[in-house]
N, C-alpha and C positions, 0 to 999 in steps of 0.2 A: 504494500500500500504506500503510495507516494503522497506525502502531505504537501499541500500548497499553502504557503503562508499568505495571509492577507496583509493589507496595509497596516492594520493595527499591530499585527505580529512584528512587522518590520520596524515599527516605531519602538516597540518594547525592546527588541533586539538591539537597535541602535542606541537606545537610552542606556542600557546596561553595559554595552560595549564601550560607550563613552566614559562610564564610571571606571571601568577597568583600565582604560587608557590613562585616566587621571591618576589611578593608583600606580601605574607604571612610571608616570612622571614623578611621583613622590619618591619612588624607590631610587630614582636617578640622583637624588640629593646625596646619597651615601658616597658615590664615587667623587662627587664634587668636594665633599668634606675631606676625603682622603687625599685627593690631588692638591687641595690647598695646604694640608698638613705637610706634604712633601715639597711644596713650593713649585708645583708644575702648573703653569698658567695655560698653556695650549690645551691640555685635556679638560681643564676647567671650562674654558670657553666652548669647547665642543659639547660638553654636557649641558651647559647653560642654554645653548642654542637648541639642543635636542629637547630639553624640558619645555622651552617656549613652544616648539612645534607640537609636542604632545599635549600641552595645556590648551593650545588653540584648537587642535583637533578634538580633544575630549570634550571641551566646553561647547564646541560647535555641535557635536553629536548630541550632547545632553539638551542643548537649547532647541535644536530642530526636532528631536524625537521625544520631547517632554511628554511624560505619561505618569499616571499614578497606579497603573495596574501592575500586578505581580507576574513573575515568570511562570509558565507551565513547563512541562518536561520537554516539549519539542523546542520551545524557545531557548530553554536552558542549554540544551545540547548544541544548538547553533551558536549561542553566545560563547560557550566554552571552545568550540572549534575555531571560531573567528578570533577569539582572544589569543589562542596560541599562534595563529598566523600573524595577527597584529603585533604581538609581543616580539616575534621573531624579526619582522620587518622594521618596526619602530625602534626596537632595541639595538639594531645595527646602525642607526643614524650616527651615533658618536664615532663608530669605527670608520664609517664612510667619510665623515668630516675630517677625521684625523689624517686620512691619506695612507694609513698603514695597510689597507686592504690590497694595495697594489703589489705588496711584497709576497703575497701568498700564491 
């Protein structure tokens, strides 16, 4: 059986995905603090720019997909799947900005 999400389902998925992206932005504060402790400015700037991108994206998703409904099991599965993909792509932004990915 293939489930077809409605527009309301997509709003709920986008809303909770935006919250998870904001959580990812908050976790990027830890590398900023560590890089400041070691006096490394370039990684700090990469992470600050990444946090700004994540905050804009997360807040935009939350604002556009504003809802007060809870998740059901289908929406939860989609949110988890998209969260892994989003965390993988968005978590690589500091690496891309640093330019070290060219050496791999």
